[in-house]
MIDOSE-1310 file (N, C-alpha, C; in nm, 2 decimals, decimal comma, always signed):
residues 283
xxxx	+1,94/-0,44/+3,45/+1,92/-0,47/+3,32/+2,03/-0,55/+3,27; +2,02/-0,69/+3,25/+2,14/-0,77/+3,21/+2,12/-0,84/+3,08; +1,99/-0,85/+3,02/+1,96/-0,91/+2,90/+1,89/-0,82/+2,79; +1,95/-0,82/+2,68/+1,89/-0,73/+2,58/+1,85/-0,80/+2,45
xxxx	+1,72/-0,80/+2,41/+1,70/-0,85/+2,28/+1,71/-0,75/+2,17; +1,73/-0,80/+2,05/+1,77/-0,72/+1,93/+1,67/-0,77/+1,82; +1,58/-0,70/+1,76/+1,49/-0,75/+1,66/+1,55/-0,68/+1,53; +1,56/-0,74/+1,42/+1,62/-0,66/+1,30/+1,52/-0,68/+1,18
xxxx	+1,50/-0,57/+1,12/+1,42/-0,58/+1,00/+1,47/-0,66/+0,89; +1,40/-0,75/+0,84/+1,44/-0,84/+0,74/+1,48/-0,77/+0,61; +1,59/-0,82/+0,55/+1,61/-0,77/+0,42/+1,68/-0,64/+0,41; +1,74/-0,58/+0,53/+1,79/-0,44/+0,53/+1,94/-0,45/+0,57
xxxx	+2,03/-0,44/+0,49/+2,18/-0,45/+0,51/+2,22/-0,35/+0,63; +2,15/-0,24/+0,62/+2,18/-0,14/+0,73/+2,13/-0,18/+0,87; +2,02/-0,25/+0,87/+1,99/-0,32/+1,00/+2,09/-0,41/+1,05; +2,13/-0,49/+0,98/+2,24/-0,59/+1,02/+2,37/-0,52/+1,05
xxxx	+2,40/-0,42/+0,99/+2,52/-0,34/+1,04/+2,50/-0,29/+1,17; +2,39/-0,22/+1,19/+2,35/-0,16/+1,32/+2,35/-0,27/+1,43; +2,29/-0,37/+1,40/+2,28/-0,49/+1,51/+2,42/-0,54/+1,54; +2,50/-0,55/+1,45/+2,64/-0,60/+1,48/+2,70/-0,49/+1,56
xxxx	+2,69/-0,37/+1,54/+2,75/-0,26/+1,63/+2,69/-0,27/+1,76; +2,57/-0,28/+1,76/+2,50/-0,29/+1,90/+2,53/-0,40/+1,98; +2,54/-0,51/+1,92/+2,57/-0,64/+2,00/+2,72/-0,62/+2,04; +2,82/-0,57/+1,97/+2,94/-0,55/+2,01/+2,96/-0,45/+2,14
xxxx	+2,88/-0,35/+2,12/+2,87/-0,24/+2,23/+2,82/-0,31/+2,35; +2,70/-0,38/+2,34/+2,65/-0,45/+2,46/+2,76/-0,56/+2,53; +2,83/-0,62/+2,44/+2,92/-0,72/+2,49/+3,03/-0,65/+2,58; +3,07/-0,55/+2,52/+3,17/-0,47/+2,60/+3,13/-0,43/+2,74
xxxx	+3,00/-0,43/+2,76/+2,94/-0,38/+2,89/+2,90/-0,50/+2,97; +2,94/-0,62/+2,92/+2,90/-0,74/+2,99/+2,76/-0,77/+2,99; +2,69/-0,72/+2,89/+2,54/-0,73/+2,88/+2,51/-0,86/+2,78; +2,43/-0,94/+2,81/+2,39/-1,05/+2,70/+2,29/-1,00/+2,61
xxxx	+2,31/-1,05/+2,48/+2,23/-1,01/+2,37/+2,16/-1,13/+2,31; +2,03/-1,13/+2,28/+1,96/-1,23/+2,23/+1,91/-1,18/+2,09; +1,91/-1,27/+1,98/+1,85/-1,21/+1,85/+1,79/-1,32/+1,78; +1,71/-1,30/+1,66/+1,63/-1,41/+1,61/+1,74/-1,49/+1,51
xxxx	+1,70/-1,61/+1,50/+1,79/-1,71/+1,44/+1,84/-1,66/+1,29; +1,77/-1,59/+1,22/+1,81/-1,56/+1,08/+1,91/-1,47/+1,07; +1,94/-1,39/+1,19/+2,06/-1,30/+1,19/+2,16/-1,33/+1,30; +2,14/-1,43/+1,37/+2,25/-1,46/+1,47/+2,39/-1,48/+1,43
xxxx	+2,41/-1,55/+1,32/+2,54/-1,58/+1,27/+2,60/-1,46/+1,21; +2,53/-1,35/+1,16/+2,59/-1,24/+1,11/+2,62/-1,14/+1,22; +2,54/-1,15/+1,33/+2,57/-1,04/+1,44/+2,65/-1,10/+1,55; +2,67/-1,22/+1,56/+2,74/-1,29/+1,67/+2,67/-1,29/+1,81
xxxx	+2,53/-1,32/+1,82/+2,47/-1,35/+1,93/+2,38/-1,46/+1,93; +2,34/-1,52/+2,05/+2,25/-1,65/+2,06/+2,12/-1,61/+1,99; +2,07/-1,72/+1,94/+1,93/-1,72/+1,87/+1,82/-1,76/+1,95; +1,71/-1,69/+1,94/+1,59/-1,74/+2,00/+1,48/-1,70/+1,92
xxxx	+1,36/-1,73/+1,94/+1,24/-1,68/+1,88/+1,19/-1,55/+1,94; +1,11/-1,49/+1,88/+1,06/-1,36/+1,93/+0,98/-1,38/+2,06; +0,90/-1,50/+2,07/+0,83/-1,54/+2,19/+0,92/-1,57/+2,31; +1,03/-1,64/+2,28/+1,14/-1,66/+2,38/+1,21/-1,54/+2,43
xxxx	+1,23/-1,44/+2,33/+1,29/-1,33/+2,37/+1,22/-1,25/+2,46; +1,09/-1,22/+2,43/+0,99/-1,15/+2,52/+1,00/-1,22/+2,65; +1,00/-1,35/+2,67/+1,00/-1,42/+2,80/+1,13/-1,39/+2,88; +1,25/-1,36/+2,81/+1,37/-1,37/+2,87/+1,44/-1,23/+2,89
xxxx	+1,41/-1,12/+2,82/+1,50/-1,01/+2,82/+1,43/-0,91/+2,91; +1,52/-0,80/+2,93/+1,48/-0,68/+3,00/+1,44/-0,56/+2,92; +1,49/-0,57/+2,78/+1,46/-0,46/+2,69/+1,47/-0,52/+2,55; +1,38/-0,48/+2,46/+1,40/-0,52/+2,32/+1,43/-0,39/+2,24
xxxx	+1,55/-0,39/+2,16/+1,59/-0,27/+2,06/+1,53/-0,33/+1,93; +1,44/-0,26/+1,87/+1,38/-0,29/+1,73/+1,46/-0,19/+1,63; +1,54/-0,27/+1,54/+1,60/-0,18/+1,43/+1,51/-0,21/+1,29; +1,43/-0,11/+1,27/+1,34/-0,12/+1,17/+1,25/-0,01/+1,15
xxxx	+1,13/-0,03/+1,10/+1,02/+0,07/+1,10/+0,91/+0,03/+1,20; +0,81/+0,12/+1,20/+0,70/+0,10/+1,29/+0,64/-0,05/+1,27; +0,64/-0,10/+1,15/+0,59/-0,23/+1,14/+0,65/-0,34/+1,19; +0,79/-0,34/+1,20/+0,87/-0,43/+1,27/+0,83/-0,40/+1,42
xxxx	+0,83/-0,29/+1,48/+0,80/-0,29/+1,62/+0,66/-0,34/+1,65; +0,57/-0,31/+1,57/+0,43/-0,38/+1,59/+0,43/-0,53/+1,59; +0,53/-0,60/+1,51/+0,53/-0,73/+1,50/+0,56/-0,80/+1,63; +0,65/-0,71/+1,71/+0,69/-0,76/+1,84/+0,58/-0,72/+1,95
xxxx	+0,53/-0,60/+1,94/+0,43/-0,56/+2,04/+0,30/-0,65/+2,03; +0,27/-0,71/+1,92/+0,15/-0,79/+1,91/+0,16/-0,93/+1,98; +0,30/-0,96/+2,01/+0,31/-1,09/+2,09/+0,32/-1,08/+2,23; +0,31/-0,95/+2,28/+0,31/-0,93/+2,43/+0,18/-0,94/+2,49
xxxx	+0,14/-1,07/+2,52/+0,01/-1,10/+2,59/+0,03/-1,13/+2,74; +0,14/-1,19/+2,77/+0,15/-1,23/+2,90/+0,27/-1,16/+2,98; +0,36/-1,09/+2,91/+0,47/-1,02/+2,97/+0,51/-0,90/+2,88; +0,50/-0,78/+2,94/+0,52/-0,66/+2,87/+0,67/-0,62/+2,88
xxxx	+0,74/-0,61/+2,77/+0,88/-0,58/+2,78/+0,91/-0,44/+2,71; +0,98/-0,34/+2,77/+1,01/-0,22/+2,71/+1,08/-0,23/+2,58; +1,02/-0,16/+2,48/+1,07/-0,15/+2,34/+1,12/-0,02/+2,31; +1,25/-0,02/+2,26/+1,32/+0,09/+2,20/+1,33/+0,08/+2,04
xxxx	+1,26/+0,17/+1,98/+1,26/+0,17/+1,83/+1,35/+0,25/+1,77; +1,45/+0,19/+1,68/+1,54/+0,27/+1,60/+1,49/+0,28/+1,46; +1,46/+0,40/+1,40/+1,38/+0,40/+1,29/+1,48/+0,39/+1,16; +1,44/+0,28/+1,09/+1,51/+0,26/+0,95/+1,40/+0,25/+0,85
xxxx	+1,28/+0,30/+0,88/+1,17/+0,28/+0,78/+1,13/+0,41/+0,74; +1,00/+0,44/+0,72/+0,96/+0,58/+0,66/+0,92/+0,68/+0,76; +0,79/+0,69/+0,79/+0,74/+0,80/+0,88/+0,81/+0,77/+1,01; +0,78/+0,66/+1,08/+0,85/+0,64/+1,21/+0,78/+0,70/+1,33
xxxx	+0,67/+0,69/+1,36/+0,59/+0,74/+1,47/+0,64/+0,66/+1,61; +0,65/+0,53/+1,59/+0,67/+0,45/+1,71/+0,83/+0,43/+1,73; +0,90/+0,43/+1,62/+1,06/+0,41/+1,61/+1,11/+0,54/+1,60; +1,11/+0,63/+1,70/+1,13/+0,78/+1,68/+1,28/+0,81/+1,69
xxxx	+1,36/+0,71/+1,74/+1,50/+0,73/+1,76/+1,58/+0,71/+1,64; +1,67/+0,81/+1,60/+1,74/+0,78/+1,46/+1,85/+0,68/+1,48; +1,91/+0,65/+1,37/+2,02/+0,56/+1,38/+2,14/+0,63/+1,44; +2,17/+0,75/+1,42/+2,28/+0,82/+1,48/+2,26/+0,83/+1,64
xxxx	+2,14/+0,83/+1,68/+2,12/+0,84/+1,81/+2,12/+0,71/+1,89; +2,12/+0,59/+1,83/+2,11/+0,46/+1,89/+2,21/+0,45/+2,00; +2,32/+0,46/+2,00/+2,42/+0,44/+2,09/+2,41/+0,53/+2,22; +2,39/+0,67/+2,19/+2,37/+0,76/+2,28/+2,25/+0,73/+2,37
xxxx	+2,13/+0,68/+2,29/+2,01/+0,64/+2,35/+2,02/+0,53/+2,45; +2,11/+0,43/+2,40/+2,13/+0,31/+2,49/+2,21/+0,35/+2,63; +2,30/+0,44/+2,61/+2,36/+0,50/+2,73/+2,26/+0,56/+2,82; +2,17/+0,64/+2,77/+2,06/+0,69/+2,85/+1,98/+0,57/+2,92
xxxx	+1,95/+0,48/+2,84/+1,87/+0,36/+2,89/+1,93/+0,30/+3,00; +2,06/+0,27/+3,00/+2,14/+0,20/+3,11/+2,15/+0,29/+3,21; +2,15/+0,43/+3,20/+2,16/+0,52/+3,30/+2,01/+0,56/+3,37; +1,91/+0,49/+3,30/+1,79/+0,53/+3,35/+1,74/+0,66/+3,32
xxxx	+1,79/+0,73/+3,22/+1,76/+0,86/+3,18/+1,67/+0,87/+3,06; +1,56/+0,80/+3,09/+1,46/+0,81/+2,95/+1,33/+0,80/+3,02; +1,23/+0,83/+2,93/+1,09/+0,81/+2,97/+1,01/+0,70/+2,91; +0,94/+0,63/+2,97/+0,87/+0,51/+2,93/+0,74/+0,54/+2,92
xxxx	+0,67/+0,53/+2,80/+0,52/+0,56/+2,78/+0,45/+0,42/+2,79; +0,35/+0,40/+2,86/+0,26/+0,29/+2,87/+0,16/+0,30/+2,77; +0,17/+0,23/+2,65/+0,07/+0,24/+2,55/-0,04/+0,13/+2,56; -0,17/+0,18/+2,54/-0,29/+0,11/+2,55/-0,29/+0,01/+2,44
xxxx	-0,34/-0,11/+2,44/-0,36/-0,20/+2,34/-0,51/-0,24/+2,33; -0,54/-0,32/+2,23/-0,68/-0,38/+2,21/-0,67/-0,53/+2,21; -0,76/-0,60/+2,26/-0,80/-0,74/+2,25/-0,90/-0,76/+2,15; -0,88/-0,82/+2,05/-0,97/-0,85/+1,94/-1,01/-1,01/+1,95
xxxx	-1,14/-1,03/+1,94/-1,19/-1,17/+1,94/-1,28/-1,18/+1,81; -1,25/-1,29/+1,75/-1,35/-1,32/+1,63/-1,44/-1,44/+1,67; -1,57/-1,42/+1,66/-1,67/-1,53/+1,68/-1,75/-1,56/+1,57; -1,77/-1,70/+1,54/-1,86/-1,74/+1,45/-1,96/-1,82/+1,50
xxxx	-2,08/-1,77/+1,52/-2,18/-1,85/+1,61/-2,13/-1,86/+1,74; -2,13/-1,98/+1,81/-2,09/-2,00/+1,95/-1,94/-2,03/+1,95; -1,87/-2,03/+1,83/-1,73/-2,07/+1,84/-1,64/-1,94/+1,83; -1,53/-1,94/+1,91/-1,43/-1,84/+1,91/-1,32/-1,89/+1,79
xxxx	-1,30/-1,81/+1,69/-1,21/-1,85/+1,59/-1,08/-1,79/+1,60; -1,07/-1,68/+1,66/-0,94/-1,62/+1,67/-0,94/-1,52/+1,79; -0,83/-1,50/+1,87/-0,82/-1,40/+1,96/-0,68/-1,34/+1,95; -0,68/-1,21/+1,92/-0,55/-1,14/+1,88/-0,54/-1,02/+1,97
xxxx	-0,42/-0,95/+1,95/-0,39/-0,85/+2,05/-0,30/-0,74/+1,96; -0,35/-0,62/+1,96/-0,30/-0,51/+1,88/-0,24/-0,39/+1,94; -0,16/-0,33/+1,89/-0,11/-0,20/+1,95/-0,18/-0,08/+1,87; -0,20/-0,10/+1,75/-0,26/+0,03/+1,67/-0,41/+0,02/+1,64
xxxx	-0,43/-0,08/+1,56/-0,58/-0,08/+1,52/-0,62/-0,22/+1,47; -0,77/-0,24/+1,49/-0,84/-0,35/+1,41/-0,90/-0,28/+1,30; -0,90/-0,34/+1,17/-0,96/-0,27/+1,08/-1,05/-0,38/+1,00; -1,18/-0,35/+0,98/-1,27/-0,44/+0,90/-1,31/-0,37/+0,77
xxxx	-1,27/-0,43/+0,65/-1,29/-0,37/+0,53/-1,35/-0,47/+0,43; -1,40/-0,41/+0,31/-1,45/-0,49/+0,21/-1,33/-0,54/+0,12; -1,35/-0,64/+0,03/-1,26/-0,69/-0,04/-1,22/-0,61/-0,16; -1,19/-0,68/-0,28/-1,15/-0,61/-0,39/-1,25/-0,52/-0,47
xxxx	-1,37/-0,57/-0,47/-1,47/-0,50/-0,55/-1,52/-0,38/-0,48; -1,55/-0,27/-0,57/-1,58/-0,14/-0,51/-1,72/-0,14/-0,47; -1,76/-0,21/-0,36/-1,90/-0,20/-0,30/-1,90/-0,18/-0,16; -2,00/-0,11/-0,11/-1,98/-0,08/+0,04/-2,04/-0,20/+0,12
xxxx	-2,00/-0,21/+0,24/-2,04/-0,32/+0,32/-2,11/-0,26/+0,44; -2,21/-0,36/+0,50/-2,30/-0,32/+0,62/-2,23/-0,38/+0,74; -2,20/-0,29/+0,85/-2,14/-0,35/+0,96/-2,22/-0,30/+1,08; -2,30/-0,37/+1,13/-2,39/-0,35/+1,25/-2,30/-0,34/+1,38
xxxx	-2,29/-0,22/+1,45/-2,20/-0,19/+1,55/-2,27/-0,15/+1,67; -2,22/-0,22/+1,79/-2,28/-0,20/+1,92/-2,17/-0,15/+2,01; -2,21/-0,09/+2,11/-2,11/-0,03/+2,23/-2,17/-0,09/+2,35; -2,09/-0,18/+2,43/-2,15/-0,23/+2,56/-2,28/-0,30/+2,54
xxxx	-2,30/-0,36/+2,42/-2,43/-0,44/+2,38/-2,53/-0,35/+2,34; -2,53/-0,23/+2,34/-2,63/-0,13/+2,29/-2,61/-0,10/+2,14; -2,71/-0,10/+2,06/-2,69/-0,07/+1,92/-2,64/+0,06/+1,91; -2,55/+0,08/+1,83/-2,49/+0,22/+1,78/-2,54/+0,26/+1,65
xxxx	-2,51/+0,19/+1,55/-2,56/+0,20/+1,42/-2,51/+0,10/+1,32; -2,56/+0,10/+1,20/-2,51/+0,02/+1,09/-2,44/+0,10/+1,00; -2,30/+0,08/+1,00/-2,20/+0,16/+0,91/-2,23/+0,10/+0,78; -2,26/+0,18/+0,69/-2,25/+0,16/+0,54/-2,13/+0,23/+0,48
xxxx	-2,02/+0,16/+0,46/-1,90/+0,22/+0,42/-1,81/+0,11/+0,36; -1,70/+0,16/+0,33/-1,59/+0,07/+0,28/-1,52/+0,00/+0,39; -1,55/+0,03/+0,51/-1,50/-0,04/+0,63/-1,50/+0,05/+0,76; -1,45/-0,01/+0,87/-1,45/+0,05/+1,00/-1,31/+0,04/+1,07
xxxx	-1,25/+0,14/+1,12/-1,12/+0,12/+1,20/-1,15/+0,14/+1,36; -1,10/+0,06/+1,42/-1,12/+0,08/+1,58/-0,98/+0,07/+1,62; -0,93/+0,19/+1,68/-0,79/+0,23/+1,70/-0,77/+0,26/+1,85; -0,65/+0,26/+1,88/-0,60/+0,30/+2,02/-0,56/+0,44/+1,99
xxxx	-0,51/+0,52/+2,10/-0,45/+0,65/+2,08/-0,32/+0,64/+2,00; -0,23/+0,53/+2,02/-0,12/+0,52/+1,95/-0,15/+0,50/+1,80; -0,25/+0,43/+1,77/-0,29/+0,41/+1,62/-0,36/+0,53/+1,56; -0,39/+0,62/+1,63/-0,47/+0,75/+1,58/-0,38/+0,81/+1,48
xxxx	-0,26/+0,80/+1,48/-0,19/+0,87/+1,38/-0,13/+0,78/+1,26; -0,20/+0,67/+1,25/-0,17/+0,56/+1,14/-0,31/+0,58/+1,04; -0,35/+0,45/+1,01/-0,47/+0,43/+0,91/-0,58/+0,54/+0,94; -0,63/+0,54/+1,07/-0,74/+0,62/+1,12/-0,72/+0,76/+1,08
xxxx	-0,60/+0,82/+1,09/-0,57/+0,97/+1,06/-0,61/+0,98/+0,91; -0,57/+0,89/+0,83/-0,59/+0,90/+0,68/-0,73/+0,89/+0,65; -0,82/+0,83/+0,73/-0,96/+0,82/+0,72/-1,05/+0,93/+0,79; -0,96/+1,02/+0,84/-1,03/+1,16/+0,89/-1,05/+1,14/+1,04
xxxx	-0,98/+1,05/+1,10/-1,00/+1,04/+1,26/-0,92/+1,14/+1,32; -0,94/+1,16/+1,45/-0,86/+1,27/+1,53/-0,73/+1,21/+1,56; -0,63/+1,30/+1,59/-0,51/+1,27/+1,66/-0,53/+1,25/+1,80; -0,51/+1,15/+1,88/-0,53/+1,14/+2,02/-0,39/+1,12/+2,09
xxxx	-0,37/+1,21/+2,19/-0,24/+1,18/+2,28/-0,24/+1,05/+2,34; -0,12/+0,99/+2,33/-0,12/+0,84/+2,39/-0,15/+0,82/+2,52; -0,16/+0,93/+2,61/-0,17/+0,92/+2,75/-0,33/+0,90/+2,78; -0,41/+0,94/+2,68/-0,54/+0,95/+2,69/-0,61/+0,81/+2,67
xxxx	-0,70/+0,76/+2,78/-0,76/+0,62/+2,77/-0,88/+0,63/+2,69; -0,87/+0,61/+2,56/-0,98/+0,60/+2,47/-0,96/+0,51/+2,36; -1,06/+0,47/+2,29/-1,04/+0,41/+2,16/-1,14/+0,49/+2,06; -1,09/+0,48/+1,94/-1,15/+0,57/+1,83/-1,22/+0,48/+1,73
xxxx	-1,35/+0,52/+1,69/-1,41/+0,44/+1,57/-1,41/+0,54/+1,46; -1,34/+0,50/+1,35/-1,32/+0,58/+1,22/-1,40/+0,50/+1,11; -1,49/+0,54/+1,06/-1,55/+0,47/+0,94/-1,47/+0,51/+0,81; -1,47/+0,42/+0,71/-1,38/+0,44/+0,60/-1,48/+0,48/+0,48
xxxx	-1,48/+0,60/+0,44/-1,56/+0,64/+0,32/-1,71/+0,61/+0,34; -1,78/+0,65/+0,45/-1,90/+0,62/+0,48/-2,00/+0,69/+0,38; -2,10/+0,60/+0,35/-2,20/+0,63/+0,25/-2,29/+0,74/+0,31; -2,31/+0,74/+0,44/-2,39/+0,85/+0,52/-2,30/+0,95/+0,57
xxxx	-2,34/+1,08/+0,53/-2,25/+1,18/+0,58/-2,25/+1,20/+0,73; -2,35/+1,16/+0,79/-2,36/+1,18/+0,95/-2,27/+1,08/+1,02; -2,21/+0,98/+0,95/-2,14/+0,89/+1,01/-1,98/+0,94/+1,02; -1,95/+1,00/+1,13/-1,82/+1,07/+1,17/-1,74/+0,99/+1,26
xxxx	-1,62/+1,00/+1,27/-1,54/+0,94/+1,37/-1,58/+0,97/+1,51; -1,58/+0,86/+1,60/-1,62/+0,87/+1,74/-1,53/+0,83/+1,84; -1,51/+0,90/+1,95/-1,42/+0,87/+2,06/-1,51/+0,80/+2,17; -1,45/+0,69/+2,21/-1,53/+0,61/+2,31/-1,43/+0,59/+2,43
xxxx	-1,48/+0,58/+2,56/-1,39/+0,55/+2,67/-1,32/+0,42/+2,66; -1,21/+0,41/+2,73/-1,14/+0,28/+2,71/-1,21/+0,16/+2,79; -1,33/+0,19/+2,86/-1,40/+0,09/+2,92/-1,50/+0,02/+2,81; -1,52/+0,08/+2,71/-1,63/+0,04/+2,60/-1,59/-0,11/+2,54
xxxx	-1,68/-0,18/+2,53/-1,66/-0,31/+2,45/-1,72/-0,27/+2,32; -1,67/-0,30/+2,20/-1,72/-0,26/+2,07/-1,75/-0,40/+2,00; -1,87/-0,42/+1,95/-1,91/-0,54/+1,88/-1,94/-0,49/+1,73; -1,88/-0,56/+1,65/-1,92/-0,53/+1,49/-1,96/-0,67/+1,43
xxxx	-2,08/-0,67/+1,37/-2,14/-0,80/+1,31/-2,14/-0,76/+1,15; -2,09/-0,84/+1,07/-2,09/-0,84/+0,94/-2,24/-0,87/+0,89; -2,29/-0,78/+0,81/-2,43/-0,79/+0,76/-2,42/-0,77/+0,59; -2,32/-0,83/+0,54/-2,31/-0,83/+0,40/-2,28/-0,98/+0,34
xxxx	-2,41/-1,06/+0,32/-2,37/-1,19/+0,27/-2,31/-1,21/+0,15; -2,32/-1,11/+0,06/-2,26/-1,14/-0,07/-2,13/-1,06/-0,10; -2,07/-1,01/-0,01/-1,94/-0,95/-0,02/-1,82/-1,02/+0,06; -1,71/-0,99/+0,00/-1,57/-1,04/+0,08/-1,54/-0,92/+0,18
xxxx	-1,53/-0,98/+0,31/-1,50/-0,88/+0,41/-1,38/-0,94/+0,49; -1,29/-0,86/+0,53/-1,15/-0,89/+0,58/-1,14/-0,82/+0,70; -1,08/-0,89/+0,83/-1,03/-0,82/+0,94/-0,89/-0,82/+0,94; -0,83/-0,70/+0,94/-0,68/-0,68/+0,93/-0,64/-0,63/+1,07
xxxx	-0,52/-0,68/+1,13/-0,47/-0,66/+1,25/-0,34/-0,61/+1,25; -0,33/-0,46/+1,29/-0,21/-0,38/+1,29/-0,15/-0,39/+1,16; -0,23/-0,41/+1,05/-0,17/-0,41/+0,91/-0,09/-0,53/+0,87; -0,09/-0,63/+0,96/+0,01/-0,73/+0,94/-0,06/-0,87/+0,94
xxxx	-0,18/-0,90/+0,99/-0,24/-1,02/+0,96/-0,39/-1,00/+0,92; -0,43/-1,07/+0,83/-0,57/-1,06/+0,76/-0,64/-1,20/+0,79; -0,78/-1,18/+0,84/-0,86/-1,29/+0,86/-0,99/-1,27/+0,79; -1,03/-1,36/+0,70/-1,16/-1,35/+0,61/-1,27/-1,36/+0,71
xxxx	-1,37/-1,28/+0,69/-1,50/-1,28/+0,77/-1,60/-1,34/+0,69; -1,70/-1,42/+0,75/-1,81/-1,45/+0,69/-1,94/-1,36/+0,73; -2,04/-1,35/+0,66/-2,17/-1,29/+0,70/-2,21/-1,35/+0,85; -2,24/-1,26/+0,93/-2,29/-1,28/+1,08/-2,17/-1,29/+1,16
xxxx	-2,05/-1,29/+1,12/-1,94/-1,31/+1,21/-1,95/-1,18/+1,30; -1,90/-1,21/+1,41/-1,90/-1,08/+1,51/-1,75/-1,06/+1,57; -1,69/-0,95/+1,55/-1,57/-0,90/+1,60/-1,59/-0,81/+1,73; -1,53/-0,86/+1,84/-1,56/-0,79/+1,96/-1,41/-0,73/+1,99
xxxx	-1,41/-0,60/+2,03/-1,29/-0,53/+2,06/-1,31/-0,46/+2,20; -1,20/-0,47/+2,26/-1,20/-0,42/+2,41/-1,06/-0,37/+2,44; -1,04/-0,29/+2,55/-0,92/-0,26/+2,61/-0,83/-0,38/+2,62; -0,70/-0,38/+2,59/-0,62/-0,49/+2,60/-0,58/-0,51/+2,77
xxxx	-0,54/-0,63/+2,80/-0,51/-0,67/+2,94/-0,39/-0,61/+2,97; -0,29/-0,58/+2,88/-0,16/-0,52/+2,93/-0,14/-0,39/+2,84; -0,05/-0,31/+2,89/+0,01/-0,20/+2,81/+0,14/-0,22/+2,76; +0,19/-0,16/+2,65/+0,32/-0,20/+2,59/+0,40/-0,08/+2,63
xxxx	+0,51/-0,10/+2,69/+0,61/+0,02/+2,74/+0,70/+0,05/+2,61; +0,68/+0,18/+2,58/+0,77/+0,24/+2,47/+0,88/+0,33/+2,53; +1,00/+0,29/+2,51/+1,11/+0,41/+2,55/+1,11/+0,50/+2,48; +1,10/+0,64/+2,54/+1,11/+0,77/+2,47/+1,24/+0,85/+2,51
xxxx	+1,28/+0,92/+2,43/+1,38/+1,01/+2,46/+1,33/+1,12/+2,54; +1,42/+1,17/+2,64/+1,38/+1,29/+2,73/+1,41/+1,42/+2,65; +1,46/+1,41/+2,53/+1,49/+1,54/+2,46/+1,40/+1,57/+2,35; +1,31/+1,46/+2,33/+1,21/+1,48/+2,22/+1,06/+1,44/+2,27
xxxx	+0,98/+1,55/+2,26/+0,85/+1,53/+2,30/+0,74/+1,48/+2,21; +0,63/+1,44/+2,24/+0,53/+1,38/+2,15/+0,49/+1,49/+2,05; +0,49/+1,62/+2,10/+0,45/+1,72/+2,00/+0,56/+1,75/+1,91; +0,70/+1,73/+1,95/+0,81/+1,77/+1,85/+0,78/+1,66/+1,74
xxxx	+0,76/+1,53/+1,79/+0,75/+1,42/+1,68/+0,64/+1,46/+1,58; +0,52/+1,51/+1,64/+0,41/+1,55/+1,54/+0,47/+1,64/+1,44; +0,54/+1,75/+1,49/+0,58/+1,86/+1,40/+0,69/+1,80/+1,32; +0,77/+1,72/+1,35/+0,88/+1,67/+1,25/+0,83/+1,57/+1,16
xxxx	+0,72/+1,48/+1,21/+0,68/+1,37/+1,11/+0,55/+1,42/+1,02; +0,48/+1,50/+1,08/+0,35/+1,55/+1,00/+0,36/+1,69/+0,96; +0,48/+1,76/+0,98/+0,49/+1,92/+0,96/+0,38/+1,98/+1,02; +0,35/+1,93/+1,14/+0,23/+1,98/+1,21/+0,24/+2,14/+1,24
xxx	+0,14/+2,21/+1,19/+0,14/+2,36/+1,23/+0,20/+2,45/+1,11; +0,27/+2,38/+1,01/+0,34/+2,45/+0,91/+0,24/+2,49/+0,80; +0,27/+2,61/+0,73/+0,19/+2,65/+0,62/+0,25/+2,65/+0,50
């Protein structure tokens, strides 16, 4: 491991201070550091884009919240780089390392005394007629929802080309195991251990009470067709990018071609994170 990328949450002075500390620590160990252009002058490291960083580094340290980490993971289509998240945000399921643990965790990384989880992703394709309008890659979820008006939408859903149902709901979440503790959990979906190869369909406020969350194998191909000609419908990707949908548009979702490596501490298990973040099991 010779080159480390550092991604900093924008607008957070604490993140800049941590980046400056980390860059100095890495330089002292003769390791090269690459950062984004908007912080390069403040932390004293060469500037690159996120895409170039992914192509060149051996590890990316993300100083921010889960959203900052997701913004990096979504760009990993051709090369998967291990991600170490240092939590400066709120809940922090993906960025589970605290700021106080950053340097000790880096020492463990360089000593190879860490666990690396391979996290499943989803490839999302938007089709309008015979045209492919967008191809995206997500770590958490793809969400199809109604616009601002309080009306339900109809979403014709298939699995491997076979009709499943027409969801009459505020929307539908298709999530990975990693994303099961995000929006899907709020919509009543199950918590899925990240090592399990599945995807979850969680309807949002379904009009039909029999429409419950469903767990599918990761070999499934989910197709969702918009059947609401008079409604505004939006496809949201990892909560960071929104694409407006038209009636009869088809969103196809399948297991991603790559997995995203997330560096985990050997001293903190998945279940301990659940207990600390969700107060799991407390009364």
